[in-house]
Each structure stands twice: as C-alpha cells, then as structure tokens.
C-alpha positions as CSV (number, residue, x, y, z in Angstrom):
1,M,14.4,-32.6,-38.8
2,S,13.6,-29.0,-37.7
3,K,9.8,-29.3,-37.8
4,L,10.6,-32.4,-34.9
5,A,12.3,-29.8,-33.1
6,A,10.0,-26.9,-33.1
7,A,7.5,-29.5,-32.1
8,F,9.3,-30.4,-28.8
9,A,10.2,-26.8,-28.2
10,L,6.4,-26.4,-28.8
11,L,5.6,-29.1,-26.3
12,S,7.8,-27.9,-23.5
13,S,6.6,-24.2,-23.8
14,P,5.2,-22.3,-20.8
15,A,1.5,-21.9,-22.8
16,L,1.6,-25.6,-22.2
17,A,2.4,-25.7,-18.5
18,A,0.0,-27.7,-15.8
19,G,0.4,-25.2,-13.3
20,L,2.3,-23.3,-11.0
21,Q,3.9,-23.5,-7.2
22,I,4.3,-20.9,-5.4
23,E,6.6,-20.4,-2.3
24,V,5.3,-18.0,0.3
25,E,7.0,-16.5,3.3
26,G,5.9,-14.0,6.2
27,E,3.1,-14.5,8.6
28,A,2.1,-17.5,5.8
29,N,4.8,-20.0,5.2
30,G,4.6,-23.1,2.6
31,T,3.7,-24.0,-0.9
32,I,0.5,-23.4,-2.9
33,T,-0.4,-25.6,-5.3
34,I,-2.4,-24.2,-8.4
35,D,-3.9,-25.7,-11.0
36,L,-4.1,-23.6,-14.3
37,F,-6.8,-24.2,-16.4
38,E,-5.1,-23.9,-20.2
39,D,-8.7,-24.5,-22.2
40,V,-10.4,-21.6,-20.1
41,A,-8.0,-19.0,-20.1
42,P,-4.9,-19.5,-23.1
43,K,-4.0,-16.3,-23.6
44,H,-4.1,-15.4,-20.0
45,I,-1.8,-19.2,-18.6
46,E,0.4,-18.1,-21.5
47,Q,1.5,-15.3,-20.2
48,I,1.6,-15.6,-16.4
49,T,3.4,-18.9,-17.4
50,A,6.0,-16.4,-19.1
51,L,6.7,-14.4,-16.2
52,A,6.7,-17.3,-13.9
53,A,9.2,-19.1,-16.4
54,E,11.6,-15.6,-16.3
55,G,11.3,-15.2,-12.6
56,K,9.6,-12.1,-12.6
57,Y,7.3,-13.2,-9.9
58,D,9.6,-14.3,-6.9
59,G,10.2,-11.3,-4.5
60,V,6.7,-10.3,-5.4
61,V,4.5,-9.0,-2.4
62,F,0.6,-10.0,-1.3
63,H,-0.3,-6.1,-1.9
64,R,-3.8,-6.5,-1.1
65,V,-5.4,-9.0,1.3
66,I,-9.3,-8.4,2.0
67,E,-10.4,-11.0,4.7
68,G,-13.5,-12.9,3.3
69,F,-12.8,-12.0,-0.1
70,M,-9.2,-12.9,-1.6
71,A,-5.4,-12.1,-1.8
72,Q,-4.2,-10.4,-4.6
73,T,-0.6,-10.4,-6.2
74,G,2.0,-10.3,-9.2
75,D,2.8,-6.5,-10.0
76,V,6.0,-7.0,-10.9
77,E,6.8,-3.6,-12.0
78,Y,5.8,-1.9,-8.2
79,G,5.4,-5.1,-6.4
80,K,9.1,-6.3,-5.5
81,L,9.5,-6.6,-1.8
82,G,11.8,-4.0,-1.1
83,S,10.2,-1.3,-2.7
84,D,7.7,1.6,-2.2
85,M,4.6,-0.1,-1.2
86,R,2.6,2.7,-2.2
87,R,2.7,2.2,-5.6
88,A,1.8,-2.1,-5.4
89,G,-1.0,-2.6,-7.2
90,T,-0.7,0.3,-9.9
91,G,1.5,-2.2,-12.1
92,G,1.6,-4.6,-14.6
93,S,5.0,-6.2,-16.8
94,N,6.5,-5.2,-20.0
95,R,4.1,-7.4,-21.7
96,P,0.8,-5.7,-23.5
97,D,-2.4,-6.2,-21.6
98,L,-4.3,-9.1,-22.4
99,P,-8.4,-9.1,-23.7
100,A,-10.6,-11.0,-21.4
101,E,-11.0,-14.7,-21.6
102,F,-14.6,-14.3,-19.8
103,S,-16.0,-18.0,-18.6
104,E,-18.4,-19.9,-16.9
105,V,-16.0,-21.3,-13.6
106,P,-17.7,-19.7,-10.9
107,Y,-15.5,-17.6,-8.3
108,E,-15.6,-20.0,-5.6
109,R,-13.0,-20.7,-2.7
110,G,-9.4,-21.1,-4.0
111,I,-10.0,-20.3,-7.7
112,V,-7.9,-17.7,-9.4
113,G,-9.0,-15.2,-11.4
114,M,-7.0,-12.4,-12.9
115,A,-7.2,-8.6,-11.7
116,R,-7.8,-5.5,-13.5
117,A,-8.4,-2.3,-14.0
118,S,-12.2,-1.1,-15.3
119,N,-11.5,-1.7,-18.8
120,P,-12.2,-6.1,-19.1
121,N,-9.2,-5.7,-21.1
122,S,-7.0,-4.7,-18.9
123,A,-5.2,-7.6,-17.1
124,N,-1.3,-8.2,-17.2
125,S,0.2,-10.0,-14.7
126,Q,-1.6,-9.1,-11.6
127,F,-3.6,-12.5,-9.8
128,F,-5.3,-13.0,-6.9
129,I,-7.0,-16.2,-5.3
130,M,-10.2,-16.3,-3.5
131,F,-10.9,-16.5,0.8
132,E,-14.4,-17.5,-0.5
133,P,-16.7,-17.4,-3.1
134,A,-18.3,-13.8,-4.4
135,P,-21.2,-14.7,-7.6
136,T,-20.6,-10.8,-8.1
137,L,-17.2,-11.5,-9.8
138,N,-18.5,-14.6,-12.3
139,G,-17.8,-13.3,-15.8
140,Q,-16.6,-10.4,-15.1
141,Y,-13.1,-11.5,-14.6
142,T,-11.0,-13.9,-16.0
143,V,-10.8,-17.3,-14.0
144,V,-6.9,-18.6,-14.8
145,G,-6.9,-22.0,-12.0
146,K,-7.6,-22.9,-8.9
147,V,-6.0,-23.9,-5.8
148,T,-5.1,-27.2,-5.5
149,D,-3.2,-27.7,-2.4
150,G,-1.9,-25.4,-0.2
151,M,-5.0,-23.2,0.6
152,D,-4.1,-23.3,4.6
153,V,-1.2,-21.0,3.0
154,V,-3.7,-18.9,1.5
155,D,-5.7,-18.7,4.5
156,A,-2.8,-17.6,6.7
157,I,-1.8,-15.0,4.2
158,K,-1.0,-11.3,6.4
159,R,-4.8,-9.3,5.6
160,G,-4.7,-5.6,4.8
161,T,-6.8,-3.1,6.1
162,G,-9.3,-0.6,5.3
163,P,-11.7,-0.5,2.2
164,N,-9.1,-1.5,-0.2
165,G,-7.1,-4.2,1.9
166,A,-3.5,-2.2,1.3
167,V,-1.4,-4.3,3.5
168,V,0.3,-2.1,6.3
169,G,4.0,-3.1,7.1
170,Q,5.8,-6.4,6.1
171,P,3.2,-7.8,3.3
172,D,4.0,-12.0,2.5
173,V,6.2,-12.4,-0.5
174,M,6.3,-15.1,-3.3
175,T,9.4,-16.0,-2.6
176,K,9.8,-18.1,-5.6
177,V,6.8,-19.2,-8.6
178,T,7.7,-22.2,-10.3
179,V,6.0,-23.1,-13.7
180,T,5.1,-26.8,-13.1
181,E,4.1,-29.7,-15.6
C-alpha cells in the first residue's frame, strides 16, 4: 500500500506539472499562461515548479526588460516588490544552481528561458520571456517553456532603460504564480 501512496505522491509532484499561470500587475495587467517543457529541461522544470508551489515567485518583479528582446523576472532573493531594486537580478533561491539542459528548441517569440551568469551551469530561479526571436541564444541558455496565452500581457510589461534594461521606478510584478496541471 505504501508503494501505491508513493506513486500517487510522485504523480502530484510539481516536477510533473504541465505549466505556470502568472498573474501580472503594473503597466501590464492580466494572466500569462506558460506550457513547461518537462521533456526538454526536467531539472529546471522541477526547480521552478517547486519554487512556484512554495509561493517564492509571488511578489517578484520584472527587473530587466529590453524592448525587442525579452522580459526577465524570478529573482526570489532580491527581486521582491518593496526590496532594494538595485540588487534585483543578482540573486537566486536557496536551492542549488542547475546544470545546463541545452536543447534544439529555438529562441522565438514567447519562448521562456532560464537566466544565468557567464557559467552555463549557474541557472537557479530567474527566467525570461522573449518578445522577439533571438537566434544568438539558441543552444546557449536552457529553454523551459513557451507562452500559450497572454502574450498581450507580456507585450505590455514596463520596459527598462539603458543597455541592461533595468526598470526604473515601479516595475511590473508577478502577484501570483500558480503551477497548473
């Protein structure tokens, strides 16, 4: 009987989740739905769904948004609304960094990728959503999913300034991130 209970627990775990639903407030208001690619990046999906299920992404801002490129969020350490935004984008989570899971999935509009430092094995909690295709990222950053609904919300996210796309003033925020089945 305990094997059956363990099997049901495994089936309901975040690692087997199908996606994320992100409620956004700010200049953009609405819901972004993301289909996660468990078969492409299982370790990354396990980590981000666990963080979402724990509520770690709730209240995290879009700290780096570059017109014609992407919107970045997910700094659960320093990116919470109300924190010192000068540090947003420099943190991660209390979980270990992840080994790269590069794939053949191209970086096109709506693709969701994991942000990282210069070390390919340094992705942790931060992710970005593409506004436009960026072939230079192909095979260089782990793809974790694709926006299936709410690209109008993504398109409305407050843009940053300067070459790094840092958002000045009040950034848009993920008020609630839910793991979907």
